[in-house]
Structure formats: C-alpha cells, structure tokens
C-alpha positions as CSV (number, residue, x, y, z in Angstrom):
1,M,27.9,-17.8,-25.8
2,K,29.7,-18.0,-22.4
3,E,28.4,-20.2,-19.7
4,P,27.1,-18.4,-16.6
5,S,30.0,-19.7,-14.5
6,E,32.5,-18.4,-17.1
7,K,30.8,-14.9,-17.2
8,K,30.9,-14.7,-13.4
9,Q,34.6,-15.7,-13.4
10,H,35.3,-13.1,-16.1
11,L,33.6,-10.3,-14.1
12,S,35.4,-11.3,-10.9
13,R,38.8,-11.2,-12.7
14,R,38.0,-7.8,-14.2
15,F,36.9,-6.4,-10.8
16,F,40.1,-7.8,-9.2
17,I,42.4,-6.2,-11.8
18,K,40.6,-2.8,-11.5
19,S,40.8,-2.8,-7.7
20,T,44.4,-3.8,-7.7
21,S,45.3,-1.1,-10.2
22,A,43.5,1.5,-8.1
23,F,45.3,0.6,-4.9
24,A,48.7,0.5,-6.7
25,A,48.1,4.0,-8.1
26,L,47.3,5.2,-4.6
27,A,50.4,3.7,-3.2
28,L,52.6,5.3,-6.0
29,M,50.9,8.7,-5.7
30,P,53.5,11.4,-5.2
31,H,53.9,12.7,-1.6
32,S,52.9,16.3,-2.8
33,V,49.6,15.0,-4.1
34,K,48.9,13.1,-0.9
35,A,49.7,16.3,1.1
36,F,47.3,18.3,-1.1
37,Y,44.6,15.7,-0.5
38,H,45.0,16.0,3.3
39,D,45.0,19.9,3.1
40,I,41.7,19.7,1.1
41,K,40.2,17.2,3.6
42,D,41.1,19.4,6.6
43,T,39.7,22.5,4.8
44,F,36.3,21.1,3.7
45,F,35.5,18.6,6.5
46,I,34.7,19.9,9.9
47,K,36.6,18.1,12.6
48,K,35.0,16.8,15.8
49,E,35.5,19.2,18.7
50,I,33.7,19.4,22.0
51,I,32.9,23.0,22.8
52,G,31.1,25.0,25.5
53,L,27.7,26.5,24.6
54,Q,25.8,29.3,26.3
55,L,22.3,29.4,25.0
56,K,19.0,30.9,26.0
57,I,16.1,28.7,25.1
58,N,12.5,29.5,26.0
59,G,13.7,32.2,28.5
60,K,16.0,29.8,30.3
61,A,19.8,30.0,30.2
62,Y,21.7,26.8,29.5
63,S,25.4,26.1,29.8
64,L,26.2,23.0,27.8
65,R,29.1,21.0,26.2
66,S,28.5,19.6,22.8
67,D,30.1,18.5,19.6
68,S,30.7,21.6,17.5
69,R,28.9,19.9,14.6
70,T,25.6,19.4,16.5
71,T,22.6,20.9,15.0
72,L,20.1,23.0,17.0
73,L,17.5,20.3,16.3
74,D,19.6,17.5,17.8
75,L,20.7,19.7,20.7
76,L,17.0,20.4,21.6
77,R,15.8,16.8,21.2
78,E,18.8,14.8,22.4
79,Q,20.4,16.9,25.1
80,L,17.6,19.1,26.4
81,Q,14.7,16.6,25.8
82,L,12.6,19.4,24.1
83,T,11.0,16.9,21.8
84,G,8.2,19.2,20.6
85,T,10.4,20.2,17.7
86,K,10.2,17.4,15.2
87,K,12.8,15.8,13.0
88,G,11.1,15.2,9.6
89,C,13.3,15.2,6.6
90,D,16.5,16.4,8.3
91,H,17.4,18.2,5.1
92,G,15.5,21.5,5.5
93,Q,12.7,20.6,3.1
94,C,9.7,19.8,5.3
95,G,9.6,22.6,8.0
96,A,8.8,20.2,10.9
97,C,11.8,21.5,12.8
98,T,10.9,25.2,12.6
99,V,11.8,27.3,15.7
100,H,12.4,31.0,16.3
101,V,15.8,32.5,16.8
102,N,15.5,36.1,17.9
103,G,11.9,36.0,16.7
104,D,12.7,34.8,13.2
105,R,11.8,31.4,11.9
106,V,14.7,29.1,11.2
107,L,15.1,25.4,10.3
108,S,16.8,23.9,13.3
109,C,18.0,20.9,11.4
110,L,20.2,23.2,9.2
111,T,21.4,25.4,12.0
112,L,24.5,24.6,14.0
113,A,24.0,25.2,17.7
114,A,27.5,26.6,17.9
115,T,26.4,29.6,15.8
116,L,23.8,30.8,18.3
117,P,25.5,32.4,21.3
118,Q,23.8,35.6,22.6
119,T,20.5,34.6,20.8
120,E,17.0,33.9,22.1
121,V,15.7,30.5,20.9
122,T,12.0,29.8,21.2
123,T,10.5,26.3,20.6
124,I,6.9,25.1,20.6
125,E,7.3,24.4,24.3
126,G,8.0,28.1,25.0
127,L,5.2,29.5,23.0
128,A,2.4,29.2,25.6
129,N,2.3,31.3,28.7
130,G,2.1,28.6,31.3
131,S,-1.3,26.9,30.9
132,E,-2.5,29.7,28.6
133,L,-2.1,28.7,25.0
134,H,-0.8,31.1,22.4
135,P,-3.6,32.5,20.1
136,M,-2.1,30.5,17.2
137,Q,-2.3,27.2,19.2
138,E,-5.9,28.0,20.0
139,A,-6.7,28.8,16.4
140,F,-5.2,25.5,15.2
141,L,-7.5,23.7,17.6
142,E,-10.5,25.7,16.6
143,H,-10.0,25.4,12.8
144,D,-8.8,21.7,12.8
145,G,-5.3,22.8,11.5
146,F,-3.9,19.3,12.1
147,Q,-4.6,15.6,11.7
148,C,-1.7,13.3,12.8
149,G,-0.1,16.3,14.5
150,Y,3.5,15.5,13.6
151,C,4.1,18.6,11.5
152,T,2.0,20.8,13.8
153,P,4.7,22.3,16.0
154,G,6.6,23.5,13.0
155,Q,3.5,24.7,11.3
156,I,2.5,26.7,14.4
157,M,6.0,28.2,14.8
158,S,6.0,29.2,11.1
159,A,2.5,30.6,11.3
160,V,3.3,32.8,14.3
161,A,6.3,34.2,12.3
162,C,4.2,34.6,9.2
163,V,1.7,36.8,11.0
164,K,4.6,38.8,12.6
165,E,6.2,39.3,9.2
166,G,2.9,40.7,7.8
167,H,2.5,38.1,5.1
168,T,-1.3,37.6,5.7
169,N,-2.9,40.0,3.3
170,S,-4.6,37.3,1.4
171,V,-5.1,33.5,1.4
172,E,-2.7,33.2,-1.5
173,E,0.0,35.2,0.4
174,I,-0.5,33.0,3.5
175,K,-0.1,29.9,1.4
176,E,3.0,31.3,-0.3
177,F,4.8,32.1,3.0
178,M,3.7,28.9,4.7
179,S,4.8,26.7,1.7
180,G,8.0,25.7,3.4
181,N,6.0,23.6,5.9
182,I,4.6,20.4,4.5
183,C,1.6,18.6,5.9
184,R,1.5,15.1,4.6
185,C,-2.1,14.7,5.9
186,G,-3.2,17.6,3.8
187,A,-4.7,19.9,6.5
188,Y,-3.8,23.0,4.5
189,N,-7.3,24.6,4.6
190,G,-7.5,24.4,8.4
191,I,-3.9,25.7,8.7
192,T,-4.7,28.6,6.4
193,N,-7.9,29.5,8.2
194,A,-6.1,29.4,11.6
195,V,-3.4,31.8,10.3
196,K,-6.0,34.1,8.8
197,S,-8.1,34.1,12.0
198,V,-5.1,35.1,14.1
199,A,-4.0,37.8,11.6
200,T,-7.5,39.4,11.7
C-alpha cells in the first residue's frame, strides 16, 4: 500500500503529464483546424457590440445605447431603473420577470432588447392608470394573492394576459395557464381566486 505522500506525488505527476500533453497537442494542431475552430467560435458566440435602441416602454419612447447582448430584463432594471420587474432564476423557469410585449406575455430574462424595435413594452409600473390600480392589482390585494411579494409583479402581468387570452373558463385552466409563474410562498389559491374574480 502506498503512503499518502507517495499517492499525492503520483497523482501530481499524472496531472502534469496529461496537462503537458494537452498543451503540446494544441500547439501542434494544424493551421486548418485552428482556423475552423475560430470560424465556429465566431459563428456560435455573439460578439460584444454597442448598438442604438429605440424602445417604447409604458407609453414612453426611449433612445438608448446598449450592448447587443443585453436582455430586456437587465435593460429595464439596470439602465431604466424599472425595478418592478424581478430577476428570479434568470433562466426562464420562474416567471418573475414576465412583462408584456405588444400585449403578449414574455419572459424578459430570455428576450434580447435588440429584438424589440417598433414594439410596445409594458411592465408592472405601466399597468396602473396613474394612482388608479389595474383591476388585477386590486384583485390581488382583495384575495391575498401574495405573501413575500417578490413574484407578484410577474404573477400580475401573467394573470392580466391569461384573462386577455381567454384561459379562465375553469380553475383548472387558470392553474394550467399560470403554471409558468412560481410562487415559493405558495399563495396559489389567492392568485387563482384573483384571476377568477377579474375574469368574471
């Protein structure tokens, strides 16, 4: 049986040999293979580029300059300080970042801002009419459709679209078409009741 020090030395030597071999292979790689790698890299990886953006958000026109890879979520929160739209999973799985684009619900964390010229973006800040709450906002208050409130903006935006889409014929249908919005507090009954009350 090897002593611990010998085993550690053996592993280190093996790691060194593997690493050296890998770097040697890379150095000896034919020029054509290297060129192919760079072509693939340029094709599949989006390069950084600052572009001009003309967006209409909550009825207001914006002229901005931003990285072409910026998501709508980051643009709203970081550049426009519209922090009502929340960043939850940042992978399109929780629904906290839901906004409307031309009246349709979208996940802003998966939507590039550069793809939205000539569109109308509505966030939770633009849902109310001044000091007058949207009926869905009032319903969430009335039916206790939130607890911690972090997911609530996305829930409300999705709920408004759910009613508009006509997916409110039953409690089961409401739950199905609201299933993309996760509430970690578990306020689903209140959310469902709020959607149902507005729909009726």
